[in-house]
C-alpha positions, 0 to 999 in steps of 0.5 A: 499499500502507498501511504501519504502522511502529514505531520506539522510539528515535532510531536507529530514527527515523533508519533508519525515515525512510530506509526510508520514503524508499525505500518511496515510490520503490518504491511511489508509492502508499505511505501511512504511519502510524507510531510514531517521531520527527521524521525519520520524520514529515518523510517523511509519514504520521501520527505516533501516538506519538513515541519520546520517550514510549516510551524507558524504559531499565534494569530499574527504569525499566521496572518503574516505568513498566510501566503506561504501557508496557502502555497503549502496547501496547494503544493500538498494537494498537487503532490497527493494527486500525482502520488495517488496513495491508497490512504492519507494519514493526518497527524494532529495539525488541524488548520492544515490537515482538515483542509487536506482531508476535504480535498482527499475525500473528494478524490475518493482516497481513504482519510485517516486521522491519528491524534484528534485536534483538541476540538473538545476544548475549542473550535467544536464546530470542526467536528462536523467537518471531521464527520464528513471528510475523515473515514476513521479517527484514532483518538489518544485521550479516553474522554475523546471517545465520549465527546465524539459520541455526542455527535454520533461519530464513532472513533477508535481509542487507541491509547496514548503514544507517549507511553510508547515514546517513553517506554525504553528510556535508558538507565540514568546515573544520578551522580554522573548526570549532576557532574556533567551539568554542573549540579551540586549534591542537593535534591533537584526541583525541575522547572519547565517554563515552556519553549517560547520566549514570551511564556518563559519571561512570564512564568520563570521569574515566579517559579524561581521566586520560591527557590530561597524558601527551599535551600535544601533543593537546587532549582534547575531549568529545562532549557529549550533547545532553540534558546541560548543560555544568555536568554535564561541568564537575563531572566534568572541571573548568572547563577541560574542552573540550566540543563538543555534538551534533556527534559526527560533525564532532568525530570527523572532525577528530580523530586518534584517539578513546576511545569507550564501547561501542555503535554509536559504536564502528562510527560511529568506524570508518566515519569512519576514526578509530582508537579504543580501546573503553572499558567500565566498568559496575557490578560487579553489572551486569557479572557478570550481563551475563557470565552472560547474554551468549552467543556473543560474544567481543567487546563492540564492533561493529567486532570482532564484525563482523570476528571479530577484535580490530581495536580494543582493548577495555579492559573493567572493571578493564582500563580504567585510566590505564596501559592507556589511555595505552599503547593510545592511544600505539599508535593514534597511531603506526605500525605500529598506526595504519595496521593499524587503518585498513586493517582498517576498509576490510575492515569496510566491505566486510563491511557490504555497501556502501551501499543497505541502505534501498533493498534492504529497501524493494525486498524488502518491496514485491516480497514484498507484490506477490507475496502 
């Protein structure tokens, strides 16, 4: 079978590559043409566009690059038409991929969607487009199946691919890691302030403000690979401790973490590290977000999946030194610490265990063979 796969960001490249690996096992004659990144390219096939040429974040950046985005859509449509795949597999990236889904469906080619856009939070109207143009949707969060059922659309819950991505992490030597990164003997509190300059400037100073209250711990920032040391020093001073591009390893040697909202909250939980979730955006963005976002009681994936407060979320004005000190103290001590770690066990069970990529590949190949 010929597969055309489209992923538009780093996480999509990771999950897309694992899906390709499984598709090759289920379908030894699999051929690939793809929009993605280095990991997908390593699995074979022809890379048409790298996700680095596609990633435009925020309203203003999208407007400024609208001509490029529209041209990319045009290139993609033409390329699919010429390649004539048996199936097109879309990985998240909804703004681009939903346009492609409509085009591909009208060509009579099978459309599969792996990792649903978060339409349960906002842009709920997209569900009608998905129903119309996507032959089969594979979701990775258990509550998404119930969400789609409300719209009379049956989807497949396959489990979360992060469980696969994190299953073979090598052993880590604590002393060696500390020595390599200039850390002292004290226990570590990991700070994950995000990867964009604007969000880091807002959140990192508040995260660092409680360091003086925990002298027996060293606070270490998970540095984003795209940002240099000087940027962090401007915010936290010359003595700031940073470990760049090794977030999983840093978390694994930590006692607790202060984490900006997003996938990182789930990654931290799956590594069994108690955390406080930190969110602070501009007043305007937050007010708009409150009105746009629907159906959700929490901002962290951990709490959304568990449908209860497992980890504390400090949002906007609640994210301050006093509250952060209080919540960090709780997760460093009993009984709260054990309670969080026990809830993490249930979280893993709810996520369906390992094998999301394998289950998705199997369902796609079976569906194609039957059609």
